[in-house]
C-alpha positions in Angstrom: 76.6 -3.4 137.0 73.9 -2.8 139.5 70.3 -3.3 138.3 67.6 -0.8 139.0 66.4 -3.1 141.9 69.9 -2.9 143.3 69.8 0.9 143.8 68.0 3.1 146.4 67.3 6.7 145.4 67.8 9.1 148.0 66.1 12.4 147.6 67.5 14.9 149.9 65.0 17.6 151.3 65.6 18.7 154.6 67.2 21.9 153.9 66.3 25.3 155.2 65.8 27.0 151.8 67.4 30.3 153.0 68.3 31.7 149.5 64.8 31.0 148.2 63.4 33.1 150.9 60.5 30.5 151.8 60.1 26.8 151.7 60.9 26.0 148.2 59.9 22.5 148.5 56.2 23.9 148.5 56.9 26.3 145.5 54.7 25.4 142.5 56.0 24.6 138.8 53.8 25.5 136.0 52.2 22.1 135.9 51.0 22.6 139.3 53.2 20.1 141.2 55.3 21.0 144.3 59.0 21.5 143.6 59.7 18.4 146.0 56.9 16.5 144.4 58.4 16.9 140.9 61.9 16.0 141.9 60.4 12.9 143.8 58.3 11.8 140.8 61.4 12.0 138.5 63.2 9.5 141.0 60.4 7.4 141.2 59.6 7.0 137.4 63.2 5.5 137.3 64.1 3.7 140.5 62.0 1.1 142.6 62.8 1.9 145.9 62.9 6.1 146.6 63.4 7.3 149.9 62.9 11.3 150.8 65.0 12.7 153.6 62.9 15.2 155.5 63.3 17.3 158.6 61.5 15.9 161.7 58.6 18.3 161.8 57.8 17.7 158.0 54.6 16.3 157.2 55.2 14.5 153.9 51.6 15.2 152.3 51.7 18.8 152.9 54.9 18.8 150.7 52.9 17.3 148.0 54.4 13.6 148.6 52.3 10.5 148.5 51.1 9.3 151.9 52.7 5.9 151.3 56.3 7.1 150.5 59.2 6.2 152.2 60.5 9.1 154.5 63.7 9.1 156.5 63.7 11.7 159.2 67.2 13.9 159.5 67.4 14.8 163.2 70.6 17.1 162.2 69.3 18.7 159.3 69.9 22.1 160.5 73.7 21.4 160.7 74.2 20.9 156.7 73.3 18.7 153.9 76.1 16.1 155.0 74.1 15.2 158.2 70.9 14.8 155.8 72.6 12.5 153.5 74.3 10.3 156.5 70.6 9.9 157.7 69.4 8.7 154.5 72.7 6.2 154.2 71.7 5.1 157.6 68.1 4.4 156.8 69.6 1.8 153.8 72.4 0.1 155.7 70.4 -3.1 156.4 69.1 -3.0 152.5 70.5 -5.3 149.8 71.4 -2.2 147.7 74.6 -1.9 146.0 74.7 1.7 145.4 72.6 4.7 146.6 71.6 7.5 144.0 71.6 11.0 145.7 69.3 13.4 144.2 68.1 16.8 145.5 64.8 17.9 146.2 65.0 21.0 144.2 66.2 19.3 140.9 63.0 18.6 139.1 64.4 18.5 135.6 66.8 15.8 135.4 65.7 13.4 132.4 65.0 9.6 133.0 67.4 8.8 130.6 70.1 10.4 132.5 69.3 8.6 135.5 69.1 5.3 133.7 72.6 5.9 132.1 74.1 6.5 135.4 72.3 3.6 137.0 73.5 1.2 134.4 77.2 1.9 135.2 76.7 1.7 139.0 78.5 -0.9 140.8 79.5 -1.3 144.8 82.9 -0.1 144.1 82.2 3.1 141.9 81.0 6.6 142.1 78.9 7.5 139.0 78.5 11.3 138.2 77.1 13.1 135.3 78.6 15.6 133.1 77.4 18.3 130.7 79.5 20.2 128.6 82.6 19.4 131.1 80.9 20.4 134.1 79.6 17.9 136.7 76.1 17.9 138.1 73.6 15.6 140.2 72.6 13.0 140.8 75.4 11.2 141.9 75.4 7.5 142.5 77.6 5.9 145.2 78.6 2.3 145.1 78.1 0.6 148.8 81.8 0.6 149.6 81.9 4.3 150.0 78.6 4.6 152.5 80.9 4.5 155.6 82.8 7.5 154.1 79.2 9.1 153.5 78.1 8.3 157.1 80.9 10.7 158.7 80.7 13.6 156.3 80.0 17.1 158.2 78.6 20.2 157.4 77.2 21.7 154.3 79.6 20.6 151.6 77.8 17.3 150.8 79.9 14.6 149.1 82.2 16.6 146.7 85.5 15.8 148.8 84.6 12.0 148.4 85.0 12.3 144.5 88.1 14.2 145.0 89.7 11.4 147.4 88.6 8.5 144.9 89.2 9.7 141.4 89.9 6.3 140.2 86.7 5.0 141.2 84.7 8.0 139.7 82.9 7.3 136.1 81.7 10.5 134.5 79.1 10.3 132.1 78.6 13.0 129.6 75.0 13.6 129.0 73.2 16.2 127.0 71.0 17.0 129.8 70.7 20.6 131.5 68.8 19.3 134.2 71.6 18.0 135.9 72.5 21.9 136.8 69.4 23.4 137.1 68.7 23.6 141.0 66.1 26.1 142.0 67.8 28.2 144.8 65.7 31.3 143.8 62.1 31.7 142.8 62.9 33.1 139.6 64.6 29.9 138.4 61.2 28.1 138.7 60.2 28.9 135.2 63.6 27.4 133.8 
């Protein structure tokens, strides 16, 4: 099992927010934080090494991120989430990490207890995913042995197919956390 110091959290935040209608990363939650800042802080409360994947033109401080945060630039973010994920994986290849936790920048309500439960079960040879009421959610933690496959993903489907190709390596963790399904794709979901 990997310790928290052997995990890297990647917060994917290089999307175009088309369904939201504006840059949702800048949308304010009821506590005043930006959506992206809240998602980043959630990850940072648990993981020691958190990296945010952004577009080339993004200025982290304008998105509510700390100025000393680790940023990965996705040169092909306009081609879909898979390319942002590949950019993030490329940035950690030279680390000693055994696994990466892939979080989405529009999911600010995932409980710290959920993140810790997933991290405790992660190894280099498995994929750990949460589920609530039988439905899988986010984040997903990919062991290092699966990183080469993440690097060659294409389009906007993310890594869903990877879980289907390796069912015997997937550990599904039942959690009581509705936050694993709450992605903010429309302004009316901000209050949830």
